[in-house]
C-alpha positions, -999 to +999 in steps of 0.1 A: -063+248+094-095+236+097-098+224+063-070+208+064-079+185+096-115+179+082-109+173+047-078+166+034-059+146+067-088+119+063-086+118+026-045+111+029-051+085+055-073+066+038-056+066+005-022+059+024-045+028+037-057+019+002-021+019-010-008-004+017-037-027+009-029-030-025+004-036-026-007-066+004-030-080-019-012-077-052+014-099-035-011-125-032-015-126-072+022-126-085+038-160-091+055-179-060+091-178-075+085-137-072+074-142-037+109-157-028+140-137-020+161-127-050+191-151-055+224-139-041+250-153-067 
C-alpha cells in the first residue's frame, strides 16, 4: 500500500491533470464553428 501511495497515486493525479489540460488547450485550436453547440434541426 505504501508503494501505491508514494508512486502510483501521484502519477495518476499528474496524468489526469495533464489530460484535462490537453483537453482544455485543444479547444483553443479548434475552428470557431466546432466550439459552438450542435445545431438542433
